C-alpha positions as CSV (number, residue, x, y, z in Angstrom):
1,M,64.6,175.4,143.0
2,T,66.6,178.6,142.6
3,N,65.0,181.7,141.2
4,L,66.8,182.3,137.9
5,S,64.9,185.4,136.8
6,K,67.2,188.0,138.3
7,K,68.8,190.2,135.6
8,A,72.5,190.6,135.2
9,S,74.9,192.2,132.8
10,L,78.2,191.3,131.2
11,I,80.2,194.5,130.7
12,L,83.4,194.5,128.5
13,S,86.3,196.9,128.8
14,D,85.5,198.4,125.3
15,G,82.1,199.5,126.6
16,S,80.1,196.6,125.1
17,R,77.2,195.3,127.2
18,F,75.3,192.1,127.1
19,E,72.1,191.7,129.1
20,G,70.9,188.4,130.6
21,F,70.0,186.6,133.8
22,G,72.2,185.8,136.8
23,F,72.9,182.4,138.4
24,G,75.5,181.1,140.7
25,W,76.9,183.6,143.3
26,D,74.8,186.8,143.6
27,G,77.8,189.2,143.4
28,A,80.0,190.8,140.8
29,G,83.1,189.3,139.3
30,S,85.7,190.5,136.8
31,G,88.6,189.0,134.8
32,E,89.7,188.4,131.2
33,V,86.8,187.2,129.1
34,V,87.7,184.2,126.9
35,F,85.7,181.5,125.1
36,S,85.8,177.7,124.8
37,T,84.4,175.6,122.0
38,A,84.0,172.5,124.0
39,M,80.6,170.7,123.8
40,V,81.0,168.8,127.1
41,G,83.2,168.9,130.1
42,Y,82.2,172.1,131.9
43,P,83.1,170.6,135.3
44,E,86.6,169.9,134.0
45,S,86.9,173.3,132.5
46,L,85.7,175.2,135.5
47,S,88.1,173.3,137.7
48,D,91.1,173.7,135.3
49,P,93.7,175.9,137.0
50,S,94.7,177.3,133.6
51,Y,91.5,179.4,133.7
52,S,92.6,181.3,136.8
53,G,91.7,184.9,136.5
54,Q,89.4,184.5,133.6
55,I,85.7,184.7,132.8
56,L,84.8,181.7,130.6
57,C,82.2,181.9,127.8
58,A,81.0,178.4,126.8
59,T,80.0,178.5,123.1
60,Y,78.0,175.3,123.4
61,P,74.4,176.5,123.8
62,L,73.2,174.2,126.7
63,I,75.2,174.0,129.9
64,G,74.3,172.5,133.3
65,N,72.1,169.6,131.9
66,Y,74.2,166.9,133.6
67,G,74.8,168.6,136.9
68,V,78.0,168.3,138.9
69,S,79.5,165.2,140.6
70,A,80.4,164.8,144.2
71,D,83.9,165.7,145.6
72,A,85.4,162.2,145.6
73,F,89.0,161.2,145.6
74,D,90.9,158.1,144.7
75,A,93.5,156.2,146.8
76,D,96.2,158.7,145.7
77,G,94.2,161.7,146.9
78,I,93.4,162.8,143.3
79,S,89.9,164.1,142.4
80,K,87.9,161.5,140.5
81,A,85.7,164.0,138.6
82,F,87.6,167.3,138.4
83,E,90.9,168.8,137.3
84,S,91.6,170.3,140.8
85,E,90.1,170.7,144.2
86,R,88.1,173.9,143.3
87,I,86.7,176.2,140.6
88,W,89.2,178.6,139.2
89,V,87.3,180.7,136.7
90,R,86.1,184.1,138.0
91,G,82.8,183.9,136.1
92,L,80.8,181.8,133.6
93,V,78.9,183.0,130.6
94,I,76.5,180.7,128.8
95,S,73.5,180.9,126.4
96,D,71.0,178.7,128.1
97,Y,71.2,177.2,131.6
98,S,69.5,173.9,132.3
99,Q,68.2,174.0,135.8
100,N,66.9,170.5,135.8
101,F,70.0,168.2,135.6
102,S,70.0,164.5,135.0
103,H,73.0,162.2,135.4
104,W,73.6,159.1,137.4
105,D,76.7,160.6,139.1
106,A,75.3,164.1,139.7
107,V,74.7,165.3,143.3
108,R,74.2,169.1,142.8
109,S,73.4,171.7,140.2
110,L,75.9,173.9,138.4
111,D,74.2,176.8,140.1
112,S,74.8,175.5,143.6
113,W,78.4,174.6,142.7
114,L,79.1,178.2,141.6
115,K,77.5,179.5,144.7
116,E,79.8,177.3,146.8
117,Y,82.9,179.1,145.4
118,R,81.3,182.6,145.1
119,I,81.5,182.5,141.3
120,P,78.9,184.6,139.3
121,G,77.3,183.3,136.2
122,I,75.1,184.8,133.5
123,F,72.9,183.2,130.9
124,G,70.3,184.2,128.3
125,I,72.8,186.2,126.2
126,D,73.8,185.5,122.6
127,T,77.1,183.7,123.1
128,R,77.6,183.5,119.3
129,E,77.6,187.3,119.1
130,L,80.0,187.5,122.1
131,T,82.3,185.0,120.6
132,K,82.4,186.8,117.3
133,H,83.1,190.0,119.1
134,L,86.1,188.4,120.9
135,R,87.3,186.9,117.7
136,D,87.3,190.3,116.0
137,N,88.7,192.3,118.9
138,G,90.6,189.7,120.9
139,S,90.2,188.6,124.5
140,M,89.4,191.6,126.8
141,L,88.7,192.4,130.4
142,G,85.1,192.3,131.6
143,A,82.8,191.9,134.5
144,I,79.6,190.0,135.4
145,V,77.3,192.3,137.4
146,P,74.0,191.0,138.8
147,E,71.2,193.5,139.2
148,G,71.5,195.2,142.6
149,S,75.3,194.6,142.8
150,A,77.9,197.3,142.4
151,A,80.2,197.0,139.4
152,P,83.9,196.5,140.3
153,A,85.8,199.8,140.7
154,S,88.5,198.3,138.3
155,L,88.6,195.2,136.1
156,Y,90.9,192.4,137.2
157,D,93.7,191.7,134.7
158,P,95.2,188.3,135.3
159,S,98.3,189.1,133.1
160,G,99.4,191.7,135.7
161,E,100.0,189.0,138.3
162,N,102.0,185.8,138.4
163,Q,99.0,183.3,138.4
164,L,101.3,180.4,139.3
165,E,101.5,181.8,142.9
166,F,97.8,181.1,143.3
167,V,97.4,177.7,141.6
168,S,100.6,175.8,142.5
169,C,101.0,173.5,145.5
170,K,102.8,175.0,148.5
171,E,104.7,171.9,149.6
172,P,106.0,168.8,147.8
173,I,103.4,166.0,147.4
174,V,104.3,162.4,146.5
175,Y,102.1,160.1,144.5
176,G,102.7,156.4,143.5
177,T,105.4,153.9,144.1
178,G,106.9,153.3,140.7
179,S,110.5,152.5,140.1
180,K,111.1,155.7,138.1
181,T,110.6,159.1,139.7
182,V,109.3,162.2,137.9
183,A,109.8,165.6,139.4
184,L,106.6,167.5,138.5
185,L,107.0,171.3,138.4
186,D,103.4,172.3,139.4
187,C,102.4,175.4,137.5
188,G,98.7,174.5,138.0
189,V,98.7,170.9,137.1
190,K,95.5,169.2,135.9
191,H,94.6,166.1,137.8
192,N,94.4,164.0,134.7
193,I,98.1,164.6,134.0
194,L,98.7,163.0,137.4
195,R,96.5,160.1,136.5
196,C,98.3,159.6,133.1
197,L,101.7,159.6,134.8
198,L,100.6,157.2,137.5
199,G,99.0,155.0,134.7
200,C,102.5,154.7,133.3
201,G,103.7,153.2,136.5
202,L,105.7,156.3,137.6
203,R,106.3,157.8,141.0
204,I,105.6,161.5,141.1
205,V,107.1,164.2,143.3
206,R,104.9,167.3,142.8
207,V,106.7,170.5,143.8
208,P,105.8,174.2,143.8
209,W,106.4,176.2,140.6
210,N,109.6,177.9,142.0
211,Y,110.9,174.9,144.0
212,D,114.6,173.9,143.7
213,F,114.0,170.4,142.5
214,S,117.7,169.8,141.8
215,K,118.1,168.4,145.3
216,L,115.6,165.7,144.5
217,D,116.6,162.2,143.3
218,Y,114.6,162.0,140.1
219,D,114.8,160.4,136.7
220,G,112.9,162.9,134.6
221,L,111.3,166.4,134.8
222,F,107.7,167.1,134.0
223,I,106.6,170.8,133.6
224,S,102.8,171.2,133.9
225,N,100.2,173.4,132.4
226,G,99.2,176.6,134.1
227,P,97.7,180.0,133.7
228,G,98.9,183.5,132.9
229,N,101.9,185.2,131.4
230,P,105.1,183.0,131.1
231,E,107.2,186.2,131.2
232,L,106.4,186.5,134.9
233,C,107.7,183.0,135.7
234,G,111.5,183.7,135.7
235,A,112.2,181.6,138.8
236,A,110.8,178.5,137.1
237,V,112.7,179.2,133.9
238,E,116.0,179.5,135.7
239,K,115.5,176.1,137.4
240,I,114.5,174.5,134.1
241,R,117.5,176.0,132.4
242,K,119.7,174.5,135.1
243,A,118.1,171.1,134.7
244,M,118.8,171.2,130.9
245,Q,122.5,171.1,131.7
246,E,121.9,167.4,132.3
247,D,120.5,164.7,130.0
248,R,117.6,163.6,132.1
249,P,114.3,163.6,130.1
250,I,112.1,166.7,130.2
251,F,108.4,166.7,129.1
252,G,106.2,169.9,129.2
253,I,102.6,170.6,128.5
254,C,100.9,173.9,127.8
255,M,102.6,176.4,130.1
256,G,105.4,173.8,130.2
257,N,105.9,174.3,126.5
258,Q,106.3,178.0,127.0
259,L,108.6,177.7,130.0
260,L,110.8,175.1,128.3
261,A,111.1,177.4,125.2
262,R,112.1,180.4,127.3
263,A,114.6,178.3,129.3
264,A,116.1,177.3,125.9
265,G,116.4,180.9,124.9
266,G,113.2,181.4,122.9
267,T,110.4,183.9,123.4
268,T,106.7,183.8,123.8
269,Y,103.8,186.1,122.9
270,K,100.2,186.6,123.7
271,L,97.6,185.3,121.2
272,K,94.7,187.4,120.1
273,Y,92.1,185.3,121.8
274,G,93.9,182.1,122.6
275,H,93.0,178.5,121.8
276,R,90.4,176.9,124.1
277,G,88.4,173.9,123.2
278,H,88.4,170.2,122.3
279,N,88.7,170.4,118.6
280,Q,92.0,172.0,117.6
281,P,93.8,170.2,114.8
282,V,97.6,170.0,115.1
283,R,100.1,168.6,112.6
284,M,103.3,166.8,113.5
285,L,105.9,168.6,111.4
286,G,107.9,166.5,108.9
287,S,105.0,164.1,108.5
288,K,101.4,164.0,107.3
289,R,100.1,163.0,110.8
290,C,97.4,165.3,112.1
291,F,95.7,165.0,115.5
292,I,92.6,166.5,117.1
293,S,93.6,168.1,120.4
294,S,92.2,169.7,123.5
295,Q,93.7,173.1,124.3
296,N,93.5,175.9,126.8
297,H,96.1,178.7,126.5
298,G,96.4,182.4,125.7
299,Y,100.2,182.5,125.0
300,A,102.3,180.8,122.4
301,V,106.0,180.1,121.6
302,D,107.6,182.1,118.8
303,A,109.0,179.3,116.7
304,S,111.4,181.6,114.9
305,S,113.1,182.5,118.2
306,L,114.2,178.9,119.0
307,P,118.0,178.6,119.2
308,D,120.2,176.1,117.4
309,G,119.6,172.5,118.5
310,W,115.9,173.1,118.9
311,E,113.0,172.6,116.4
312,S,109.3,173.0,116.2
313,W,107.5,169.7,116.5
314,F,103.8,170.5,116.1
315,E,101.9,173.4,114.6
316,N,98.3,174.5,114.8
317,M,96.5,173.8,111.5
318,N,94.1,176.8,112.0
319,D,96.6,179.6,112.4
320,G,100.1,178.1,112.1
321,S,101.1,178.9,115.6
322,N,103.6,176.6,117.5
323,E,102.1,173.6,119.2
324,G,105.3,171.9,120.4
325,I,109.1,171.9,120.5
326,R,111.8,169.4,120.9
327,H,115.6,169.2,121.1
328,R,117.3,167.5,118.2
329,S,119.7,165.4,120.2
330,K,118.7,165.6,123.9
331,P,115.5,164.0,125.5
332,F,113.7,167.4,125.9
333,F,110.3,167.9,124.4
334,S,107.0,169.7,125.1
335,V,103.6,170.3,123.5
336,Q,101.2,173.3,123.7
337,F,98.0,171.1,123.6
338,H,96.7,168.7,126.3
339,P,97.4,165.0,125.5
340,E,95.9,164.1,128.9
341,A,92.6,165.6,127.7
342,A,89.7,165.1,130.1
343,S,87.3,165.7,128.7
344,G,88.4,165.8,125.1
345,P,90.2,163.8,122.4
346,T,92.8,161.3,123.5
347,D,94.7,161.2,120.1
348,T,98.0,162.2,121.6
349,R,98.0,160.1,124.9
350,F,101.0,158.2,123.4
351,L,103.3,161.1,124.4
352,F,103.2,159.9,128.0
353,D,104.4,156.5,126.8
354,E,107.2,158.2,124.9
355,F,108.2,160.1,128.0
356,K,108.2,156.8,130.1
357,A,110.3,155.1,127.4
358,M,112.9,157.9,127.7
359,L,113.1,157.4,131.4
């Protein structure tokens, strides 16, 4: 059993300091400190490429109690238990770590999994206080520094680099044998998106974020989720804008919503602390339909910037921010939340069926 009595500190860029105990990798790590309200699903969250460059604070008080599954893959080469092939966060902050895990599918502890990918963690701090601090002041840079380790000379700022360069595939990858082909622009795609598209009987050609997919023979374009600042993704925006000159269906999720909006001529902006969790209510505009959604994003579309022919489709019921857009006459639509949701609500899984019907 690992010794979990070694002290560690979480240091924020505004000088705030939270003292606790270290677990995972015994080294310092820095990034943008954000929080998630999810009660379960820490293996999915830690392996979500949208968290690239970030230190994640889990607000649920007990983490680690059901351990971590094995690295198993299905017949299509997709991970059965995770959202990618590795951990993407740069650190994990929790209130209480459960060293004794119990689950029929678990083969290792969260502590050992973090060690494998050289990710530091800290527990024993008041995550409610930290979350309130971030809600008041906004997401900020920070570092986890175990006792005896040197603090980073500078704090890593993920908004200063194009994170898609790190999380996107490097070469095209083909999945499935369906009669309709989807060109999937990989901005850091979650594996459950691949599962949902395959579950619709579609063939997927997954390509790098800046790939010229116009030379592919495809029936529709899918723009995936991903991390970072959409303003740094001009190469993807230009290729999406070119695809919009045709009438082939386009479906985007999360970063895909932001990139589609920018390709249409709209703008995006950084949220104060983002939306991250499994309990975000969104309303379909023009109706009384409201859905509970899973979300993970730090940027949003400025709905007022959308050009003629476009309209807001969903809005966040907490702060009124945009949660989706669509074209009034062409088969182009996108959402800011995650209808594939694993783990999380599946209220909006029907959007994949709508995309399939458009094809």
